[in-house]
N, C-alpha and C positions, 0 to 999 in steps of 0.2 A: 727311589721315591724321595722327593724333596721334603724338607721340614714342614712346609705348608701342607703338602699332601698328607703327611703323617698326622699333623694336627687335625686335618679334616677327617681322616680315618678314625682317630680317637673320638672326635666329637660325634661321628656317625654311630659308633658302637655305644657311646654313652646314651645317645638318644634311643637307639634301637632297643636297649634293655631297660630304658627308663631308670637309670641310676640316680636321676635327680630325686627320686622318691626316698632315697636313703639320707638325704641332706636334712639337717635340723634347721629348717627355714626360720623358725621362730627365734633362733639364736644368732642369725646372721645380721650384719649391719644392714640398715635400710636400703642403700643403693643395691647391694647384692641380692637382697630379698626381692626387690622389684624386678631385677634382671632375671632371676630364676623363675619368678611367677609369670613373666612375659616371654620367656625363652621358647624357641620353636619346637623343642622336644615334646611339648604338650600336644602337638599334632599327632604324635605317635601313640597308638593304643598301648596300654600296659600289657606286657606279655602274660599269658596264663601260666606262669611258672612261679614256684616259690622264690622268695627274695634271694635265698642262698644260691639257688641254681642260676638265677639271672646274673648275679655277681660273678659266679664261677665261669659261666659261658662267656661273659664279657672279657674277663681276664684271659681266658684261653684264646679268644679271637684276637686280642691285642698283642700276644706274643710273649717271648721268654722273660723279659724284664718284668712284665705285669704278672705273669704266672709265678715268678719267684716271690713277688710281693704277696701274692695270695697264699703261697706256701707259708710264709712268715706269719701272716694273719691267722692261718688255720690252727697254729699252735698257741694262739693267745686267747684262751677262753675268758680271760679277764677283760678283753676289749670287745669281743663279739658275742652275740647271742648264740646258744648252742646249735640252733638250726643252720645258721650261716657257717659256723665253724665246721659242722659236719659235712656240708656241701663242699667247702673249700678243701677239706681233707683229701678229696679226690685229686687235687692238683699235685699231691705229693708223688703219686706214681701211676695215675690214670689219665694223664693228658692225652688227647687224640694223637696216635702215632703217625710217623711218616712212613711211606711205602717200604716194604721189606726189600724190594729190588734196589732201592736207593741205599739202604743200609748195606746190602751186599756189595754195591759198587764202592762205597766208602771203605769197607773192610778190605776189599781186594786191592784198591789203590794204595791204602796205607801199608798193607802187609806184603804186597807184591806177588800175590799168588791167588788162584781161584779159591773160593770158599770150599768147594768140594775137595781140594787138596789140603787145605788148612785144617779141616775138621772131619771127623767120621760122620757126624751129622750136625745139622744146623736148623733150628726151629725158625721158620719164616715169621710166624706171628710173635710179636714181642711179649715178653713176660710182664714188662712194666714200661711206662713211658712218662717222662717228666719234662720239666721246662727246658733243660739243656741237652738231654740225651735220652735214648731208649735202650732197653736191655733185651737180648735174645739168649735163649738157651742153646748150648752146643756141647759136643764131645770131642776132646782132643784125640789125635791119632793113638795115644797110649791108653785111651779108654777113660781118662779123667773127665768128669762132668764139670763144666764151667759155665759162666755167664759172660756174654760179650756186650760191653757197653759201647755205644756208637753215638758220637756227637750229631746233633741235628744239622742238616745241611743249611748253609747260608746264615747260621746263627750269629756269627761275628758281625756281619753287616747289619742285621736286624738290631742287635744290641747296641752297636755304634750309633745308629740313628736315634734310638730311644734315649740313649745317654746324652746325646747332643741336645735333645729337647729338655731333659732333666737339668742339664747345666744352664740352659737358657732360663727355665723357670726358677731355678735356685738363685741365679744372678738377679732376676727381677725381685724376688722375695727379699734378698739381702739388701737391695737398694731402696725398695719402696715400702717394705713392711716394717713396722716399728720394732717387732721382735726379731727381725732378720739378722741383725748384727750379733745379737746374743746367741742365737741358735746355730749360726754358721752353716746354712743349708748347702753352700758350695762345697764346704769340707765334707759334709755328709755324703754328697754325690761322689766326690773324689774317692772316698773310702769304699763306697759301693762299687764304683768303677774298678778299683783294684781287685776287690773280692770276686766280682763276677768274671773278670778276665782270667783270674787264676783257675776258675772252674772250667774254662774253655781249653785247658791243657790237661788231658787225661794222664799224661806222664807225671805231671806234678801230683795229681790225685793219687796215682799209683805209688809214688814215692812216699807220700804221707801215710797211705794204708800200710805199706811195708814197714815203716817206722813204728806205727801202732802195733803191728804184729810182733815186732821184736820186743817192744816194751811190755807186752802181755804174754810173752812166750811161757807156756806151761802154767798159765793162770787158771785158777778155779772159778774166776768171776766171769770171764768172757773169752770167746774164741774169735779170732780175727782170721778170715780166709786169706790164703796166699795169693799173691799176684804172679801171673805168668809173664815175665818180662820179655820172653821171646815173641809174644803175641801182642805186645803193648806199644802203642805209638801215641802221638798227640791227639788223634781223633778216635782211637780204638783202645779199649782197656779190656783185658781178659783176666778173670779171677776165678778161683775155686767156687763151685756152687755149693751152698749150704742151705738148709731148710729151717724154718721157724715160724713163729706166729708174730705178726706185726704188733708192736706194743700198744698201738691205739685200738686194737681189736679186743676190747675188754671181755665181751661174751665168750670169744674163743679161748682166751686165757683162763677164764673161770671154768669153762667146760673141760679144759685140760688139767684142772686141779692145781693151777699155779697159785702159790701163796703171794698175794698182791703186796702184803707188807714187806716180805723178804725181797720181792722183785724191786720195790721202790728203794729199799735200803741198799741193795746191790748196785742199782743205777747211780745212786748218790756216791757210793764208794768208788765205782769205776771212774766217775767224772773227777772226784777229788784226787784220786790216784794220778790221773793224767795231769792235773794242774799242779799239785804240790810235790809229787814224787818225780814226775818226768819233765815238767814244764813244757809239755807238748800235748795239746788237747784238741778233741774234735769240737769245733765251734759252731756246728750246724746240725745238732742232734735231733732233727725233726723225725717223727715216726716213720716217714717213708724210707 
């Protein structure tokens, strides 16, 4: 897909979900206001969906870079109304999955053996699915319960295309927008480029998780599951399966009798321990 085709695709999704209704028209400069009032998306009927669902579905349709942006927004209750943040929360682990037979092919190609030989059992339906990868349950030959994280197929090409557009837009903003030179949008995109490419190497993620586990070994604050390096490659990561309640599921936490004050205090202590004791911290601690 060329850049022009991708731009057309983005414009189509923008129109289809009528995202123009989210824009503060009254605050826009006059030329932009006229453009948005006369733009062709007014020919599209407004979908009969909540605004949060419209935004979530649009981001899902546009792919990994946009889903990642939605994940970030979902944790910013100071920037979004609650209804929109609640809908975007689904992007953390409930993005539409890719077919399980594709996941099996990636696993077998990466590990060099059939799934039936690698695991006692393998759950075809994913436990969770997010912007970069999805997760399946499995059991190792020794009986250990694990989760298998598999990168989305074709994700590197999709991200490369969207990043090219982001660099183009950032360059235009820096050149023609009065605030562009102060905000350095090209540098922002460069930083995001580096971050998201790190996420495409699951061996790097596994190494970071292993280091966190060593840092919190025998800790009473947090338990970090172990990584099975024999089953981990760039596109596949296998780790111990543990169970818990997502920290964003407040009703379930209260039903389980969790002391929310103590939970918050421990969360802060865990993060400050990473930063000030270890100088090695988890920088993307979203509830997913």
